[in-house]
C-alpha atoms as an extended CHARMM CRD file, in Angstrom:
* protein
*
        51  EXT
         1         1  MET       CA             -5.7560000000      -12.6770000000      -19.2750000000  PROA      1               0.0000000000
         2         2  ASP       CA             -3.5900000000       -9.6710000000      -20.0230000000  PROA      2               0.0000000000
         3         3  LYS       CA             -4.6680000000       -7.4520000000      -17.1110000000  PROA      3               0.0000000000
         4         4  PRO       CA             -4.0090000000       -8.4700000000      -13.5110000000  PROA      4               0.0000000000
         5         5  GLY       CA             -6.7990000000       -8.3770000000      -10.9580000000  PROA      5               0.0000000000
         6         6  LEU       CA             -6.5570000000       -7.1740000000       -7.3950000000  PROA      6               0.0000000000
         7         7  PHE       CA             -4.1370000000       -9.0690000000       -5.1930000000  PROA      7               0.0000000000
         8         8  CYS       CA             -4.0330000000       -8.0630000000       -1.5560000000  PROA      8               0.0000000000
         9         9  ILE       CA             -1.9090000000       -9.0660000000        1.4020000000  PROA      9               0.0000000000
        10        10  GLY       CA             -2.3410000000       -7.7200000000        4.8940000000  PROA      10              0.0000000000
        11        11  MET       CA              0.4620000000       -7.0350000000        7.3400000000  PROA      11              0.0000000000
        12        12  GLU       CA              0.7900000000       -5.3120000000       10.6550000000  PROA      12              0.0000000000
        13        13  VAL       CA              3.4860000000       -2.6500000000       11.0300000000  PROA      13              0.0000000000
        14        14  GLU       CA              4.4160000000       -0.3540000000       13.9070000000  PROA      14              0.0000000000
        15        15  ASN       CA              3.9940000000        2.8610000000       11.9120000000  PROA      15              0.0000000000
        16        16  LEU       CA              1.9490000000        2.5950000000        8.7060000000  PROA      16              0.0000000000
        17        17  LYS       CA              2.5030000000        6.2140000000        7.6710000000  PROA      17              0.0000000000
        18        18  ALA       CA              6.2890000000        5.7800000000        7.8970000000  PROA      18              0.0000000000
        19        19  LYS       CA              6.1460000000        2.4570000000        6.0160000000  PROA      19              0.0000000000
        20        20  ILE       CA              4.1040000000        4.0410000000        3.2020000000  PROA      20              0.0000000000
        21        21  GLU       CA              6.7160000000        6.8290000000        2.9250000000  PROA      21              0.0000000000
        22        22  GLU       CA              9.4290000000        4.1450000000        2.6990000000  PROA      22              0.0000000000
        23        23  PHE       CA              7.5090000000        2.3730000000       -0.0760000000  PROA      23              0.0000000000
        24        24  LYS       CA              7.1010000000        5.6910000000       -1.9410000000  PROA      24              0.0000000000
        25        25  SER       CA             10.8490000000        6.3470000000       -1.7080000000  PROA      25              0.0000000000
        26        26  LYS       CA             11.4180000000        2.9740000000       -3.4000000000  PROA      26              0.0000000000
        27        27  GLY       CA              9.0990000000        3.8470000000       -6.2900000000  PROA      27              0.0000000000
        28        28  ALA       CA              5.7900000000        2.3260000000       -5.1520000000  PROA      28              0.0000000000
        29        29  LYS       CA              2.6610000000        4.2170000000       -6.1800000000  PROA      29              0.0000000000
        30        30  VAL       CA              0.2110000000        4.8000000000       -3.3200000000  PROA      30              0.0000000000
        31        31  THR       CA             -3.3470000000        4.3060000000       -4.5370000000  PROA      31              0.0000000000
        32        32  MET       CA             -4.9300000000        5.0070000000       -1.1300000000  PROA      32              0.0000000000
        33        33  GLU       CA             -3.1600000000        6.9710000000        1.6010000000  PROA      33              0.0000000000
        34        34  PRO       CA             -3.4680000000        5.6750000000        5.2030000000  PROA      34              0.0000000000
        35        35  THR       CA             -7.1470000000        5.9390000000        6.1100000000  PROA      35              0.0000000000
        36        36  PRO       CA             -8.7140000000        5.3360000000        9.5360000000  PROA      36              0.0000000000
        37        37  ILE       CA            -10.8520000000        2.1900000000        9.8210000000  PROA      37              0.0000000000
        38        38  THR       CA            -12.3800000000        0.4510000000       12.8170000000  PROA      38              0.0000000000
        39        39  VAL       CA             -9.2490000000       -1.4640000000       13.7880000000  PROA      39              0.0000000000
        40        40  GLY       CA             -6.5610000000        1.0850000000       12.8220000000  PROA      40              0.0000000000
        41        41  LEU       CA             -5.3520000000        2.3950000000        9.4530000000  PROA      41              0.0000000000
        42        42  LEU       CA             -5.6330000000        0.9750000000        5.9380000000  PROA      42              0.0000000000
        43        43  ALA       CA             -3.5880000000        1.9020000000        2.8520000000  PROA      43              0.0000000000
        44        44  PHE       CA             -3.0550000000        0.4850000000       -0.6570000000  PROA      44              0.0000000000
        45        45  ASN       CA             -0.0580000000        0.7380000000       -2.9110000000  PROA      45              0.0000000000
        46        46  ARG       CA              1.2400000000       -0.7710000000       -6.1580000000  PROA      46              0.0000000000
        47        47  ARG       CA              4.6010000000       -2.3840000000       -6.7070000000  PROA      47              0.0000000000
        48        48  PRO       CA              7.0150000000       -0.1400000000       -8.6550000000  PROA      48              0.0000000000
        49        49  GLU       CA              6.9580000000       -2.4920000000      -11.6740000000  PROA      49              0.0000000000
        50        50  GLN       CA              3.1460000000       -2.1470000000      -11.9140000000  PROA      50              0.0000000000
        51        51  GLY       CA              3.4100000000        1.5380000000      -12.7650000000  PROA      51              0.0000000000
């Protein structure tokens, strides 16, 4: 297999929007900005080495 599939981990943070900005500053690519869901906010990002 030369292409990775989706790998997801969930974590709870005090301020998701601030954490996403921190990840961006470290080179992570946000694939879904914080979005309201039933229990709070949801966001997706890629590790910097994933491009």
